[in-house]
N, CA, C and O atoms as a DFTB+ gen file, in Angstrom:
340 C
 N C O
     1  1    -113.072     -14.106      90.799
     2  2    -112.703     -12.711      90.583
     3  2    -112.515     -12.495      89.079
     4  3    -111.774     -13.234      88.432
     5  1    -113.170     -11.508      88.542
     6  2    -113.061     -11.205      87.120
     7  2    -111.879     -10.286      86.844
     8  3    -111.492      -9.469      87.680
     9  1    -111.321     -10.439      85.662
    10  2    -110.207      -9.620      85.207
    11  2    -110.658      -8.789      84.023
    12  3    -111.455      -9.238      83.199
    13  1    -110.140      -7.573      83.946
    14  2    -110.538      -6.640      82.900
    15  2    -109.315      -6.245      82.090
    16  3    -108.286      -5.853      82.639
    17  1    -109.447      -6.356      80.770
    18  2    -108.456      -5.812      79.844
    19  2    -108.996      -4.452      79.445
    20  3    -110.165      -4.332      79.076
    21  1    -108.157      -3.421      79.514
    22  2    -108.644      -2.076      79.234
    23  2    -107.664      -1.309      78.352
    24  3    -106.471      -1.610      78.308
    25  1    -108.191      -0.327      77.664
    26  2    -107.368       0.608      76.898
    27  2    -107.659       1.996      77.428
    28  3    -108.813       2.418      77.509
    29  1    -106.595       2.703      77.789
    30  2    -106.701       4.098      78.217
    31  2    -106.232       4.997      77.090
    32  3    -105.248       4.696      76.415
    33  1    -106.926       6.086      76.889
    34  2    -106.446       7.139      75.998
    35  2    -105.784       8.181      76.889
    36  3    -106.404       8.730      77.800
    37  1    -104.522       8.439      76.608
    38  2    -103.756       9.405      77.396
    39  2    -103.977      10.816      76.849
    40  3    -104.516      10.983      75.755
    41  1    -103.565      11.816      77.602
    42  2    -103.771      13.207      77.189
    43  2    -103.011      13.547      75.910
    44  3    -103.374      14.496      75.214
    45  1    -101.960      12.785      75.588
    46  2    -101.217      13.030      74.346
    47  2    -101.769      12.190      73.188
    48  3    -101.127      12.081      72.144
    49  1    -102.948      11.600      73.366
    50  2    -103.659      10.764      72.399
    51  2    -103.028       9.392      72.184
    52  3    -103.480       8.634      71.327
    53  1    -101.993       9.064      72.949
    54  2    -101.453       7.716      72.868
    55  2    -102.385       6.784      73.627
    56  3    -103.222       7.228      74.413
    57  1    -102.230       5.486      73.383
    58  2    -103.086       4.489      73.999
    59  2    -102.252       3.549      74.857
    60  3    -101.142       3.168      74.484
    61  1    -102.798       3.181      76.002
    62  2    -102.151       2.240      76.910
    63  2    -103.109       1.088      77.164
    64  3    -104.280       1.307      77.472
    65  1    -102.617      -0.135      77.037
    66  2    -103.419      -1.329      77.286
    67  2    -102.899      -2.039      78.524
    68  3    -101.692      -2.222      78.677
    69  1    -103.802      -2.437      79.404
    70  2    -103.408      -3.134      80.620
    71  2    -104.497      -4.068      81.102
    72  3    -105.568      -4.150      80.501
    73  1    -104.220      -4.777      82.196
    74  2    -105.220      -5.639      82.825
    75  2    -105.285      -5.315      84.313
    76  3    -104.325      -4.819      84.903
    77  1    -106.427      -5.605      84.894
    78  2    -106.631      -5.366      86.326
    79  2    -107.821      -6.190      86.805
    80  3    -108.623      -6.673      86.006
    81  1    -107.920      -6.338      88.109
    82  2    -109.128      -6.935      88.674
    83  2    -109.961      -5.878      89.406
    84  3    -110.987      -6.194      90.008
    85  1    -109.507      -4.616      89.347
    86  2    -110.259      -3.507      89.937
    87  2    -109.984      -2.257      89.100
    88  3    -109.008      -1.545      89.335
    89  1    -110.837      -2.006      88.141
    90  2    -110.596      -0.931      87.167
    91  2    -110.545       0.446      87.830
    92  3    -109.718       1.276      87.453
    93  1    -111.400       0.698      88.796
    94  2    -111.415       2.017      89.446
    95  2    -110.092       2.287      90.164
    96  3    -109.517       3.368      90.032
    97  1    -109.616       1.306      90.919
    98  2    -108.346       1.483      91.623
    99  2    -107.177       1.621      90.660
   100  3    -106.259       2.406      90.899
   101  1    -107.212       0.857      89.570
   102  2    -106.097       0.900      88.615
   103  2    -106.035       2.249      87.906
   104  3    -104.949       2.807      87.743
   105  1    -107.157       2.773      87.492
   106  2    -107.167       4.082      86.831
   107  2    -106.721       5.152      87.824
   108  3    -105.977       6.063      87.461
   109  1    -107.165       5.049      89.060
   110  2    -106.731       5.986      90.090
   111  2    -105.207       5.928      90.266
   112  3    -104.558       6.960      90.437
   113  1    -104.650       4.729      90.224
   114  2    -103.198       4.578      90.335
   115  2    -102.499       5.249      89.152
   116  3    -101.484       5.923      89.329
   117  1    -103.037       5.068      87.958
   118  2    -102.465       5.746      86.786
   119  2    -102.529       7.263      86.971
   120  3    -101.553       7.967      86.714
   121  1    -103.681       7.759      87.415
   122  2    -103.865       9.199      87.597
   123  2    -102.869       9.768      88.618
   124  3    -102.392      10.894      88.476
   125  1    -102.567       8.976      89.639
   126  2    -101.678       9.423      90.711
   127  2    -100.207       9.153      90.427
   128  3     -99.360       9.360      91.296
   129  1     -99.895       8.691      89.216
   130  2     -98.508       8.417      88.866
   131  2     -97.961       7.140      89.467
   132  3     -96.748       6.928      89.470
   133  1     -98.837       6.283      89.977
   134  2     -98.419       5.027      90.605
   135  2     -98.741       3.824      89.723
   136  3     -98.537       2.681      90.133
   137  1     -99.240       4.072      88.525
   138  2     -99.565       2.986      87.604
   139  2     -98.343       2.598      86.807
   140  3     -97.221       2.643      87.312
   141  1     -98.554       2.224      85.587
   142  2     -97.459       1.814      84.713
   143  2     -96.513       2.986      84.434
   144  3     -96.926       4.145      84.406
   145  1     -95.259       2.662      84.233
   146  2     -94.255       3.686      83.945
   147  2     -94.650       4.506      82.699
   148  3     -94.444       5.719      82.656
   149  1     -95.218       3.823      81.689
   150  2     -95.599       4.503      80.457
   151  2     -96.599       5.636      80.696
   152  3     -96.536       6.670      80.032
   153  1     -97.505       5.448      81.627
   154  2     -98.577       6.432      81.808
   155  2     -98.178       7.628      82.665
   156  3     -98.907       8.619      82.715
   157  1     -97.048       7.550      83.329
   158  2     -96.631       8.669      84.190
   159  2     -96.452       9.940      83.370
   160  3     -95.719       9.961      82.382
   161  1     -97.131      10.994      83.796
   162  2     -97.041      12.279      83.111
   163  2     -97.889      12.376      81.858
   164  3     -97.815      13.377      81.146
   165  1     -98.690      11.364      81.570
   166  2     -99.518      11.375      80.362
   167  2    -101.007      11.558      80.655
   168  3    -101.829      11.471      79.742
   169  1    -101.363      11.809      81.914
   170  2    -102.767      11.960      82.294
   171  2    -103.282      13.336      81.964
   172  3    -102.487      14.208      81.610
   173  1    -104.547      13.570      82.059
   174  2    -105.575      12.644      82.523
   175  2    -105.877      11.571      81.475
   176  3    -105.500      11.688      80.309
   177  1    -106.564      10.529      81.924
   178  2    -106.849       9.371      81.094
   179  2    -108.340       9.183      80.915
   180  3    -109.150       9.643      81.719
   181  1    -108.680       8.491      79.835
   182  2    -110.065       8.131      79.588
   183  2    -110.085       6.661      79.185
   184  3    -109.353       6.253      78.285
   185  1    -110.916       5.872      79.844
   186  2    -111.078       4.476      79.451
   187  2    -111.882       4.468      78.157
   188  3    -113.018       4.940      78.118
   189  1    -111.281       3.930      77.099
   190  2    -112.007       3.901      75.828
   191  2    -112.468       2.501      75.452
   192  3    -113.265       2.332      74.529
   193  1    -111.964       1.491      76.173
   194  2    -112.348       0.119      75.836
   195  2    -112.065      -0.782      77.019
   196  3    -111.093      -0.579      77.747
   197  1    -112.921      -1.785      77.211
   198  2    -112.659      -2.799      78.226
   199  2    -113.388      -4.086      77.880
   200  3    -114.466      -4.072      77.285
   201  1    -112.775      -5.195      78.264
   202  2    -113.340      -6.529      78.103
   203  2    -113.151      -7.251      79.432
   204  3    -112.178      -7.000      80.144
   205  1    -114.061      -8.132      79.762
   206  2    -114.001      -8.850      81.032
   207  2    -113.702     -10.327      80.784
   208  3    -114.229     -10.928      79.848
   209  1    -112.842     -10.909      81.640
   210  2    -112.450     -12.319      81.545
   211  2    -112.514     -12.962      82.919
   212  3    -112.355     -12.291      83.939
   213  1    -112.750     -14.271      82.936
   214  2    -112.877     -15.003      84.199
   215  2    -111.531     -15.264      84.856
   216  3    -111.455     -15.387      86.079
   217  1    -110.465     -15.350      84.059
   218  2    -109.154     -15.670      84.626
   219  2    -108.105     -14.651      84.204
   220  3    -108.228     -13.998      83.167
   221  1    -107.077     -14.530      85.025
   222  2    -105.969     -13.645      84.701
   223  2    -105.265     -14.122      83.431
   224  3    -104.841     -13.311      82.607
   225  1    -105.145     -15.418      83.281
   226  2    -104.479     -15.988      82.105
   227  2    -105.184     -15.565      80.814
   228  3    -104.533     -15.141      79.859
   229  1    -106.495     -15.681      80.789
   230  2    -107.259     -15.297      79.601
   231  2    -107.117     -13.799      79.332
   232  3    -106.977     -13.381      78.183
   233  1    -107.152     -13.000      80.387
   234  2    -107.007     -11.545      80.237
   235  2    -105.612     -11.202      79.722
   236  3    -105.473     -10.327      78.868
   237  1    -104.590     -11.868      80.218
   238  2    -103.219     -11.603      79.778
   239  2    -103.028     -11.956      78.309
   240  3    -102.347     -11.236      77.579
   241  1    -103.626     -13.057      77.875
   242  2    -103.534     -13.443      76.460
   243  2    -104.185     -12.385      75.581
   244  3    -103.634     -11.999      74.549
   245  1    -105.356     -11.918      75.994
   246  2    -106.046     -10.885      75.216
   247  2    -105.274      -9.571      75.236
   248  3    -105.221      -8.866      74.228
   249  1    -104.678      -9.241      76.371
   250  2    -103.866      -8.027      76.472
   251  2    -102.748      -8.069      75.428
   252  3    -102.512      -7.077      74.738
   253  1    -102.073      -9.188      75.309
   254  2    -100.996      -9.317      74.320
   255  2    -101.520      -9.169      72.897
   256  3    -100.879      -8.541      72.055
   257  1    -102.694      -9.753      72.632
   258  2    -103.299      -9.603      71.300
   259  2    -103.570      -8.133      70.992
   260  3    -103.253      -7.652      69.904
   261  1    -104.152      -7.429      71.948
   262  2    -104.476      -6.016      71.737
   263  2    -103.211      -5.189      71.586
   264  3    -103.157      -4.292      70.744
   265  1    -102.187      -5.478      72.395
   266  2    -100.943      -4.725      72.299
   267  2    -100.265      -4.902      70.940
   268  3     -99.481      -4.048      70.527
   269  1    -100.557      -5.990      70.250
   270  2     -99.962      -6.204      68.930
   271  2    -100.677      -5.413      67.831
   272  3    -100.178      -5.324      66.710
   273  1    -101.833      -4.844      68.144
   274  2    -102.580      -4.045      67.160
   275  2    -101.948      -2.666      67.026
   276  3    -101.302      -2.175      67.952
   277  1    -102.142      -2.046      65.863
   278  2    -101.675      -0.670      65.714
   279  2    -102.718       0.294      66.294
   280  3    -103.802      -0.116      66.712
   281  1    -102.369       1.556      66.309
   282  2    -103.217       2.585      66.919
   283  2    -104.629       2.573      66.315
   284  3    -105.619       2.585      67.046
   285  1    -104.713       2.549      65.004
   286  2    -106.026       2.587      64.342
   287  2    -106.853       1.348      64.651
   288  3    -108.067       1.442      64.833
   289  1    -106.213       0.195      64.712
   290  2    -106.936      -1.034      65.026
   291  2    -107.473      -0.998      66.456
   292  3    -108.567      -1.498      66.720
   293  1    -106.718      -0.415      67.369
   294  2    -107.196      -0.273      68.749
   295  2    -108.386       0.678      68.802
   296  3    -109.352       0.427      69.522
   297  1    -108.320       1.761      68.045
   298  2    -109.453       2.691      68.014
   299  2    -110.680       2.035      67.398
   300  3    -111.813       2.348      67.765
   301  1    -110.446       1.124      66.459
   302  2    -111.577       0.412      65.843
   303  2    -112.281      -0.471      66.872
   304  3    -113.500      -0.637      66.811
   305  1    -111.535      -1.035      67.808
   306  2    -112.169      -1.799      68.886
   307  2    -113.163      -0.903      69.619
   308  3    -114.283      -1.315      69.921
   309  1    -112.739       0.321      69.899
   310  2    -113.600       1.289      70.587
   311  2    -114.850       1.545      69.763
   312  3    -115.953       1.567      70.309
   313  1    -114.696       1.737      68.464
   314  2    -115.865       2.053      67.634
   315  2    -116.797       0.854      67.529
   316  3    -118.002       1.022      67.338
   317  1    -116.248      -0.365      67.654
   318  2    -117.116      -1.550      67.675
   319  2    -117.914      -1.626      68.970
   320  3    -119.041      -2.120      68.994
   321  1    -117.309      -1.127      70.048
   322  2    -117.980      -1.139      71.343
   323  2    -119.037      -0.037      71.432
   324  3    -120.116      -0.239      71.988
   325  1    -118.709       1.132      70.874
   326  2    -119.616       2.275      70.893
   327  2    -119.865       2.743      69.461
   328  3    -119.358       3.791      69.061
   329  1    -120.641       1.981      68.683
   330  2    -120.859       2.364      67.285
   331  2    -121.595       3.690      67.172
   332  3    -122.473       4.004      67.976
   333  1    -121.219       4.459      66.160
   334  2    -121.908       5.723      65.890
   335  2    -122.839       5.490      64.718
   336  3    -122.397       5.213      63.603
   337  1    -124.116       5.603      64.976
   338  2    -125.098       5.338      63.921
   339  2    -125.937       6.546      63.642
   340  3    -126.816       6.503      62.781
């Protein structure tokens, strides 16, 4: 089972980083107010970045790395994934 590290852009332009093994269900949970406490009342959301890992441990380590980045550094990850040329 693959694990996904993702970054959501909230309606207030804040960013939320999390992990899941089912991205569609997790985003739906966030949208329905059943996801993380931070995201409640901040929807709608847009997935702006995701990475896939083979294990939960690897995904959790990467999640912590991403959470330590500032807002601009997280947005730079997005621009690396979707470069504008």
